[in-house]
C-alpha positions as CSV (number, residue, x, y, z in Angstrom):
1,M,0.0,0.0,0.0
2,L,1.1,3.5,-0.7
3,S,1.7,5.8,2.3
4,R,2.3,9.5,2.7
5,S,6.0,8.8,3.3
6,D,6.2,7.6,-0.4
7,N,5.5,11.2,-1.5
8,P,2.9,10.1,-4.0
9,T,1.1,12.4,-6.4
10,L,-2.6,12.5,-6.9
11,I,-2.0,10.5,-10.1
12,D,0.1,8.0,-8.2
13,L,-2.8,7.4,-5.8
14,L,-5.3,6.8,-8.6
15,K,-3.0,4.5,-10.5
16,H,-2.2,2.5,-7.4
17,A,-5.9,2.1,-6.6
18,A,-6.6,1.1,-10.2
19,E,-3.9,-1.6,-10.1
20,K,-4.6,-3.0,-6.6
21,N,-8.4,-2.8,-6.7
22,P,-9.4,-2.3,-10.4
23,G,-13.0,-3.3,-10.0
24,G,-13.5,-1.5,-6.7
25,L,-16.2,1.2,-6.6
26,C,-14.5,4.6,-6.7
27,L,-17.4,6.8,-7.4
28,S,-21.2,6.5,-7.6
29,M,-22.9,9.4,-9.3
30,D,-26.7,9.4,-9.3
31,G,-26.7,5.6,-9.9
32,V,-23.8,5.6,-12.4
33,K,-20.9,3.5,-11.1
34,C,-17.2,4.1,-11.8
35,S,-14.4,1.8,-10.7
36,F,-10.9,2.9,-9.9
37,S,-9.7,1.3,-13.1
38,D,-12.5,3.1,-15.1
39,L,-11.5,6.5,-13.8
40,Y,-7.8,5.9,-14.3
41,Q,-8.3,4.6,-17.9
42,G,-10.6,7.5,-18.7
43,A,-8.1,10.0,-17.4
44,L,-5.3,8.3,-19.5
45,K,-7.4,8.7,-22.7
46,R,-7.9,12.4,-22.0
47,A,-4.3,12.9,-21.2
48,E,-3.2,11.4,-24.5
49,C,-5.8,13.5,-26.4
50,L,-4.5,16.7,-24.8
51,T,-0.9,15.8,-25.6
52,N,-1.9,15.0,-29.2
53,L,-3.5,18.4,-29.4
54,G,-0.2,20.0,-28.5
55,A,-0.7,20.5,-24.8
56,Q,2.6,21.3,-23.0
57,N,3.7,20.9,-19.4
58,G,2.2,23.6,-17.3
59,D,-0.7,24.5,-19.7
60,K,-3.9,25.3,-17.9
61,V,-7.0,23.2,-18.5
62,G,-10.2,24.9,-17.3
63,I,-13.2,22.8,-16.1
64,L,-16.5,24.6,-16.1
65,L,-18.9,21.7,-15.6
66,P,-21.4,20.3,-13.1
67,N,-20.4,17.2,-11.1
68,G,-19.9,14.2,-13.3
69,I,-17.5,11.4,-14.1
70,E,-16.3,13.3,-17.1
71,Y,-15.3,16.2,-14.8
72,L,-12.9,13.9,-12.9
73,E,-11.5,12.3,-16.0
74,I,-10.6,15.7,-17.3
75,F,-9.2,16.7,-13.8
76,Y,-6.9,13.7,-13.5
77,G,-6.3,13.6,-17.3
78,A,-4.9,17.1,-17.3
79,M,-2.5,16.2,-14.5
80,L,-1.4,13.0,-16.3
81,A,-0.6,15.1,-19.4
82,G,1.6,17.4,-17.3
83,C,-1.0,20.2,-17.5
84,I,-2.6,22.0,-14.6
85,P,-6.4,21.7,-14.2
86,V,-8.2,24.9,-13.2
87,T,-11.4,24.2,-11.4
88,I,-14.0,27.0,-12.1
89,N,-16.9,27.8,-9.8
90,N,-20.0,27.0,-11.9
91,R,-21.9,29.9,-10.2
92,Y,-19.6,32.4,-11.9
93,K,-21.2,34.9,-14.2
94,V,-19.9,37.1,-17.0
95,A,-17.3,39.3,-15.2
96,E,-16.0,36.5,-13.1
97,L,-15.6,34.1,-16.0
98,K,-13.7,36.8,-18.0
99,Y,-11.3,37.3,-15.1
100,V,-10.7,33.6,-14.3
101,L,-10.1,32.5,-17.9
102,S,-7.8,35.5,-18.5
103,H,-6.0,35.6,-15.2
104,G,-5.7,31.8,-15.1
105,D,-4.2,31.6,-18.6
106,V,-6.6,28.8,-19.5
107,R,-5.7,27.3,-22.9
108,F,-8.3,24.5,-23.1
109,L,-11.7,24.8,-21.6
110,F,-14.2,22.0,-21.1
111,T,-17.8,23.1,-20.4
112,S,-21.5,22.2,-20.9
113,A,-24.3,23.4,-23.1
114,A,-27.0,21.6,-21.1
115,Q,-29.9,23.9,-20.7
116,E,-29.9,24.0,-16.9
117,T,-26.3,25.0,-16.7
118,N,-26.4,28.0,-19.1
119,F,-22.6,28.0,-19.2
120,L,-22.3,28.4,-23.0
121,N,-24.7,31.3,-23.0
122,T,-22.7,33.0,-20.3
123,L,-19.5,32.4,-22.2
124,N,-21.0,33.9,-25.3
125,E,-22.1,36.9,-23.3
126,A,-18.6,37.2,-21.8
127,F,-16.8,37.0,-25.1
128,S,-18.5,38.8,-27.9
129,D,-15.8,37.7,-30.4
130,L,-16.5,33.9,-29.7
131,D,-17.5,32.2,-32.9
132,D,-19.2,28.8,-33.6
133,T,-15.9,26.9,-34.0
134,Q,-14.5,28.2,-30.7
135,N,-11.0,27.3,-32.0
136,S,-7.8,29.4,-32.1
137,Q,-9.8,32.4,-30.9
138,N,-7.2,35.0,-29.9
139,L,-10.0,36.5,-27.8
140,S,-9.2,40.0,-26.7
141,D,-10.3,39.2,-23.1
142,A,-8.7,35.8,-22.9
143,P,-5.8,35.7,-25.3
144,V,-4.4,32.3,-24.2
145,L,-7.7,30.5,-24.6
146,E,-7.3,28.2,-27.7
147,K,-10.2,25.8,-27.7
148,I,-13.5,25.2,-25.9
149,Y,-14.9,21.7,-25.9
150,I,-18.5,21.0,-25.0
151,V,-19.0,17.9,-22.9
152,E,-22.8,18.0,-22.9
153,N,-25.2,19.0,-25.7
154,P,-22.7,20.5,-28.1
155,P,-24.2,22.8,-30.7
156,N,-22.0,21.2,-33.4
157,S,-19.7,18.2,-33.7
158,D,-16.5,20.2,-34.2
159,I,-16.5,21.3,-30.6
160,S,-17.9,18.2,-29.0
161,D,-16.3,16.0,-26.4
162,T,-16.5,13.2,-28.9
163,S,-14.4,15.3,-31.3
164,F,-11.9,15.9,-28.5
165,L,-11.7,12.1,-27.8
166,S,-11.1,11.3,-31.4
167,N,-7.5,12.5,-30.9
168,L,-6.7,9.2,-29.3
169,N,-3.7,7.4,-30.8
170,K,-4.1,4.1,-28.9
171,G,-1.2,3.3,-26.7
172,N,1.6,5.7,-27.8
173,F,1.2,7.9,-24.8
174,N,4.0,8.2,-22.1
175,P,2.9,10.4,-19.2
176,P,5.5,12.9,-18.1
177,I,7.2,12.6,-14.7
178,I,5.2,14.5,-12.1
179,K,6.6,15.2,-8.6
180,S,4.9,15.6,-5.3
181,D,6.1,19.3,-5.0
182,D,4.6,20.2,-8.4
183,I,1.4,22.2,-8.6
184,A,-1.5,19.7,-8.9
185,F,-4.3,22.2,-9.7
186,I,-5.4,25.8,-9.4
187,M,-8.6,26.4,-7.4
188,F,-10.1,29.9,-7.4
189,T,-11.5,30.9,-4.0
190,S,-15.0,32.3,-4.0
191,G,-15.0,36.0,-4.5
192,T,-16.9,38.3,-2.2
193,T,-16.1,42.0,-2.8
194,A,-13.0,41.4,-5.0
195,N,-11.8,39.2,-7.8
196,P,-11.4,35.5,-6.7
197,K,-7.8,34.5,-5.9
198,A,-6.1,31.6,-7.8
199,C,-4.7,29.2,-5.2
200,C,-1.9,26.9,-6.5
201,L,-2.0,23.6,-4.6
202,S,0.7,21.0,-4.8
203,H,0.2,17.2,-4.8
204,R,2.1,17.1,-1.5
205,S,-0.5,19.4,0.1
206,V,-3.7,17.5,-1.0
207,V,-2.3,14.0,-0.8
208,G,-0.9,14.7,2.7
209,N,-4.3,15.9,3.9
210,G,-6.0,13.0,2.2
211,F,-3.9,10.5,4.2
212,A,-4.5,12.6,7.4
213,Q,-8.2,12.4,6.9
214,V,-8.0,8.6,6.5
215,E,-6.1,8.2,9.7
216,R,-8.2,10.7,11.7
217,W,-11.4,9.0,10.7
218,Q,-10.1,5.4,10.6
219,M,-11.3,5.0,7.0
220,T,-11.1,1.5,5.3
221,E,-12.1,0.0,2.0
222,E,-15.5,-0.8,3.6
223,D,-16.4,2.9,4.0
224,R,-19.0,4.6,1.8
225,M,-18.8,8.3,2.0
226,Y,-21.7,10.6,0.9
227,D,-20.5,14.0,-0.4
228,P,-22.9,16.2,-2.4
229,L,-20.6,19.1,-2.8
230,P,-19.3,20.5,-6.1
231,F,-16.1,19.1,-7.6
232,F,-14.7,22.6,-8.1
233,H,-14.4,22.9,-4.2
234,M,-12.0,21.4,-1.8
235,S,-14.9,19.9,0.2
236,A,-15.3,17.5,-2.7
237,I,-11.7,17.0,-3.9
238,L,-10.2,16.3,-0.5
239,P,-12.8,13.7,0.5
240,L,-12.3,12.1,-2.9
241,T,-8.6,12.0,-2.3
242,A,-9.1,10.4,1.1
243,S,-11.4,7.8,-0.5
244,I,-8.8,6.9,-3.1
245,C,-6.1,6.7,-0.4
246,S,-8.2,4.2,1.5
247,M,-9.8,2.7,-1.6
248,S,-13.2,3.3,-0.2
249,S,-16.2,4.6,-2.2
250,L,-17.5,8.1,-2.7
251,Y,-21.2,8.8,-3.4
252,A,-21.6,12.1,-5.1
253,T,-24.4,13.8,-7.1
254,R,-24.7,16.3,-10.0
255,Y,-26.8,18.6,-7.9
256,F,-27.8,18.3,-4.2
257,S,-31.4,17.5,-3.3
258,A,-32.6,16.4,0.1
259,D,-34.7,13.7,-1.6
260,E,-31.7,12.2,-3.3
261,A,-29.6,12.6,-0.1
262,V,-31.9,10.7,2.2
263,E,-32.5,8.0,-0.4
264,T,-28.7,7.6,-0.7
265,F,-28.2,7.3,3.0
266,I,-30.9,4.7,3.2
267,N,-30.3,2.6,0.1
268,D,-26.5,2.7,-0.1
269,E,-25.8,2.2,3.6
270,I,-23.6,5.2,3.8
271,T,-21.0,5.1,6.6
272,I,-19.6,8.6,6.5
273,G,-21.7,11.7,5.8
274,F,-19.6,14.6,4.5
275,I,-22.4,17.1,4.5
276,A,-20.3,19.8,5.9
277,F,-22.6,22.8,5.9
278,P,-25.8,23.7,7.8
279,T,-27.7,24.7,4.6
280,L,-27.5,21.1,3.4
281,T,-27.7,19.2,6.7
282,N,-30.8,21.1,7.8
283,E,-32.6,20.0,4.6
284,I,-31.7,16.4,5.2
285,I,-32.6,16.1,8.9
286,N,-35.9,18.0,8.3
287,H,-36.9,15.7,5.4
288,P,-40.0,13.7,6.1
289,K,-38.2,10.4,5.2
290,F,-35.2,11.1,7.4
291,D,-35.0,8.7,10.4
292,G,-31.6,9.0,12.1
293,A,-32.4,6.0,14.3
294,A,-32.8,3.7,11.3
295,L,-29.5,4.7,9.7
296,S,-27.5,2.2,11.6
297,S,-24.6,2.1,9.0
298,V,-23.7,5.7,9.6
299,R,-20.7,5.9,11.9
300,L,-19.5,9.5,11.3
301,V,-20.9,12.8,10.1
302,N,-18.9,15.9,9.4
303,N,-20.3,19.4,9.8
304,V,-19.1,22.9,10.3
305,A,-21.6,24.9,12.4
306,P,-22.1,26.6,15.8
307,I,-21.9,24.4,18.9
308,S,-25.7,24.4,19.5
309,T,-26.3,23.3,15.9
310,L,-23.6,20.6,16.0
311,E,-25.4,19.2,19.1
312,I,-28.6,18.9,17.1
313,Y,-26.8,17.1,14.3
314,D,-25.1,14.8,16.7
315,K,-28.4,13.7,18.1
316,S,-30.1,13.5,14.7
317,F,-27.7,10.8,13.4
318,E,-28.1,8.5,16.4
319,H,-25.6,5.9,15.4
320,G,-22.9,8.3,14.0
321,V,-20.3,10.3,15.7
322,G,-20.5,14.0,14.8
323,V,-17.2,15.8,14.1
324,S,-16.3,19.3,12.9
325,A,-13.4,20.7,10.9
326,F,-11.3,23.8,10.2
327,G,-9.6,24.7,7.0
328,M,-9.4,26.8,3.8
329,T,-8.3,26.3,0.2
330,E,-4.9,27.9,0.9
331,A,-4.2,25.1,3.4
332,G,-5.1,22.2,1.3
333,G,-8.8,22.2,2.3
334,V,-8.7,21.1,5.9
335,I,-6.0,21.2,8.6
336,C,-7.9,19.4,11.4
337,Y,-10.9,17.2,11.9
338,G,-12.5,15.9,15.1
339,D,-11.4,12.4,15.9
340,V,-13.8,9.5,16.1
341,D,-12.5,8.8,19.6
342,D,-12.7,12.3,20.9
343,S,-15.1,13.1,23.8
344,L,-18.5,14.7,23.0
345,E,-17.3,17.9,24.6
346,K,-14.2,18.1,22.4
347,R,-16.2,17.2,19.3
348,L,-18.8,19.9,19.9
349,N,-16.5,22.6,21.1
350,T,-13.5,22.2,18.9
351,C,-12.4,21.3,15.4
352,G,-10.0,18.7,16.7
353,K,-6.2,18.7,16.7
354,P,-4.1,19.9,13.7
355,F,-2.9,17.0,11.5
356,P,0.7,15.8,12.2
357,G,3.1,18.0,10.2
358,I,0.8,21.0,10.4
359,E,1.6,23.7,13.1
360,V,-1.0,26.2,14.4
361,R,-0.5,29.2,16.5
362,I,-2.8,31.9,17.8
363,S,-1.5,35.5,17.3
364,N,-2.7,39.0,18.0
365,P,-4.5,40.1,14.9
366,E,-3.1,43.6,15.3
367,N,0.5,42.4,15.9
368,P,0.9,39.1,14.0
369,S,4.3,38.3,15.6
370,E,2.8,38.3,19.1
371,V,1.9,34.7,19.9
372,L,-0.9,34.2,22.4
373,G,-1.2,31.5,25.1
374,A,-3.7,28.7,25.7
375,N,-7.4,29.6,25.5
376,Q,-6.6,33.1,24.3
377,K,-8.6,34.4,21.3
378,G,-6.7,35.6,18.3
379,E,-5.9,35.0,14.6
380,I,-5.3,31.4,13.6
381,Q,-2.0,31.1,11.8
382,I,-0.8,28.0,10.0
383,R,2.6,26.5,8.9
384,G,3.4,23.1,7.4
385,Y,3.2,20.8,4.4
386,S,-0.4,21.6,3.4
387,L,0.1,25.3,2.6
388,F,-0.5,26.5,-0.9
389,E,2.3,27.5,-3.3
390,G,0.9,31.0,-3.5
391,Y,-1.7,32.9,-5.6
392,Y,-1.1,32.5,-9.3
393,K,0.3,35.7,-10.8
394,D,-0.3,37.7,-7.6
395,E,2.9,37.9,-5.6
396,E,1.7,40.9,-3.6
397,A,-1.4,39.0,-2.3
398,T,0.8,36.0,-1.5
399,Q,3.2,38.1,0.5
400,N,0.3,39.8,2.3
401,A,-1.1,36.4,3.3
402,M,2.1,35.3,5.0
403,T,4.1,36.6,8.0
404,D,7.8,37.3,7.7
405,D,8.6,34.0,9.5
406,G,6.5,31.8,7.1
407,W,3.1,31.5,8.8
408,Y,-0.1,31.8,6.8
409,R,-2.5,34.4,8.2
410,S,-6.0,32.8,7.9
411,G,-8.0,35.9,8.9
412,D,-10.0,33.6,11.2
413,L,-10.3,33.9,14.9
414,G,-9.7,30.9,17.2
415,A,-8.1,29.5,20.3
416,L,-6.0,26.5,21.2
417,D,-6.7,24.8,24.5
418,E,-4.2,23.1,26.8
419,D,-4.5,19.8,24.9
420,G,-3.8,21.4,21.5
421,Y,-7.4,21.3,20.2
422,L,-8.4,24.2,17.9
423,S,-11.7,26.2,18.3
424,Y,-13.0,28.4,15.5
425,L,-14.5,31.7,16.8
426,G,-15.4,33.5,13.6
427,R,-13.8,35.7,11.0
428,W,-11.5,38.4,12.1
429,K,-13.1,40.7,9.6
430,D,-16.5,39.4,10.7
431,M,-16.3,41.7,13.8
432,L,-18.8,44.4,14.5
433,K,-17.7,47.7,16.1
434,I,-20.7,48.7,18.2
435,G,-20.2,51.9,20.2
436,G,-16.5,51.4,20.2
437,E,-16.8,47.7,21.4
438,N,-15.6,44.8,19.3
439,V,-18.2,42.1,18.9
440,A,-17.8,38.9,17.1
441,A,-20.8,38.1,14.8
442,L,-20.4,34.4,15.8
443,E,-21.0,35.3,19.5
444,I,-24.5,36.7,18.7
445,E,-25.3,33.9,16.2
446,S,-24.3,31.2,18.7
447,H,-26.9,32.5,21.2
448,I,-29.7,33.0,18.7
449,N,-29.1,29.6,17.1
450,T,-30.2,28.0,20.5
451,H,-33.7,29.4,20.0
452,P,-36.0,26.3,19.3
453,S,-37.6,28.0,16.3
454,V,-34.3,28.9,14.6
455,I,-32.5,26.7,12.2
456,L,-29.7,29.1,11.3
457,S,-28.8,32.8,11.9
458,Q,-26.3,35.1,10.3
459,V,-25.3,38.5,11.8
460,V,-23.9,41.4,9.9
461,G,-23.1,45.0,10.9
462,I,-25.3,47.9,9.7
463,E,-24.1,51.5,9.8
464,D,-25.6,53.5,12.6
465,E,-25.4,57.2,13.4
466,R,-25.2,56.7,17.1
467,Y,-23.2,53.5,17.5
468,D,-21.3,53.6,14.2
469,E,-22.6,50.0,13.7
470,V,-25.3,47.8,15.0
471,A,-26.2,44.1,14.6
472,A,-28.7,42.9,12.1
473,V,-29.6,39.2,12.3
474,F,-31.0,37.2,9.4
475,I,-32.8,34.0,10.4
476,E,-33.9,30.8,8.7
477,A,-36.8,29.6,10.9
478,V,-38.0,26.1,11.5
479,P,-40.8,25.4,8.9
480,G,-44.2,26.3,10.4
481,A,-42.7,27.9,13.4
482,N,-44.6,30.8,14.9
483,V,-41.7,33.1,15.7
484,S,-41.6,36.9,15.4
485,S,-38.9,39.6,15.4
486,Q,-39.9,40.5,18.9
487,D,-39.5,36.9,20.1
488,I,-35.9,37.0,18.9
489,I,-35.3,40.3,20.7
490,D,-36.8,39.0,23.9
491,Y,-34.7,35.8,23.7
492,C,-31.6,38.0,23.7
493,K,-32.6,40.3,26.6
494,G,-30.8,39.4,29.8
495,Q,-28.7,36.7,28.0
496,I,-26.3,38.9,26.0
497,S,-25.3,42.5,26.5
498,N,-27.8,45.1,25.4
499,F,-25.5,46.6,22.9
500,K,-25.1,43.2,21.2
501,I,-28.8,42.7,20.8
502,P,-29.7,42.9,17.1
503,R,-31.5,46.1,16.0
504,Y,-32.9,44.4,12.9
505,V,-34.4,41.0,12.6
506,V,-35.0,39.6,9.1
507,F,-36.5,36.2,8.3
508,V,-35.2,34.6,5.1
509,N,-36.3,31.6,3.0
510,E,-33.2,31.4,0.9
511,W,-29.6,32.4,1.5
512,P,-27.3,34.1,-1.0
513,M,-24.7,31.5,-1.6
514,S,-21.2,31.2,-3.1
515,A,-20.3,27.5,-3.8
516,T,-20.7,26.4,-0.2
517,K,-20.8,29.5,2.0
518,I,-23.4,32.2,2.8
519,Q,-22.3,35.5,1.2
520,K,-22.9,37.8,4.2
521,F,-22.1,41.0,2.3
522,K,-25.2,40.4,0.1
523,L,-27.4,40.3,3.2
524,K,-26.8,44.0,3.7
525,S,-28.8,44.8,0.6
526,F,-31.9,43.0,1.9
527,D,-34.9,44.9,3.2
528,L,-34.1,45.3,6.9
529,G,-37.6,46.4,8.0
530,E,-38.3,48.2,11.2
531,K,-35.4,49.0,13.6
532,Y,-35.7,47.8,17.2
533,S,-35.0,50.5,19.8
534,P,-34.1,49.2,23.3
């Protein structure tokens, strides 16, 4: 068996699994099965076709597709050809696509013309000089882009995926040598108020975290992990890597639906639920067919949520251990998970211990070189094998993200306890300044989330003439719950300081989302309604 000490690449992992367990189930996608051998052979074909089209080492291959087996064939195939896949958020619109394809120097792009994706229409809107052949474009806004291939519903055969695969030369392909320290892929982080950043991630980073996840969760070939998250996100690529490390099976889906999720848990005897985010988990556990007591195969469920919400999830999956996580794209996805053997207190209140080989320290946000002691709140800083290789073509942003002594500044607030367990306490920039007092949004959210009629709350700061800023809370209520704004205000009185009590309470049915996260900055444009006056 391969181990992390062998310094394998992502390609080495897949090839090893294909050789040792060729018929083993690697991926199940909405009923379509793909073995380790199937995925590796599909990737080899695409690597040869790219090479025959003139692809060179280091060329960027963009992937703008919904989840699917073809997505992963292109992803691994690009690496096999010595190219660098660029995963593109499929929620991006015109301006974002222009930036990503240009800044990312994408030479070959694979996308979809399926009606529900609308990708091709968006591309045509973004690039007015795009013609029907989409070949050798010399586009003014994406000068490196040479060819667009349509994997689904191509408007003509010249640009179809079938046309791309016709470049196969049957067996004359010799993959270039790829090393663990080489860049494996570029993943753009979700933009909020600025252009997304292009994170360059090495094989060493992602493979190391994959093996760490296997060890932390005691994964074996018998595990079946459900993960409905998009392949352009680390919350899908890292669990897939862990599954290949352990030669277990990943159950994914083109698009998440609670109906599909519950049926998968029941019918496929899922052992690990990588649901990760409250917006998804809430839909599952509130589904009429969900019965946590009946899901006896589930042994572990991963979520990132406030403590009170994690407690609800832990009770909902009666046979599974609930764990949390902390990480970001720049650190290879995740730097710590809760351990299956941790106590309930540790699993609810912390994200677990950092993986071996990853260091974490807590520093004063205003003075990054000042390291704080146990249980002191400060900025989480990271050092170790999992850190990214920098932002592509943005040396200034890369330098700004690092301290002089080589630590990555996460921008997240946290604390380390005496045992080395990490707690996440919110975004440093997610702080409100109310009448001169610093208030973490998470502090207010954590209290409001304990209200029996609240599924999830999000707090943002709103400009105020008297206090500079006041809190506004946006709430997703339990379906059918009879809860009012005043009920929320009353629930806060006497429990949190008066100046922290929200002045606006807004109930929402749908959150503004990036790939996986609620975009808080968009909440400020919602109708706030009447202001509460204490």
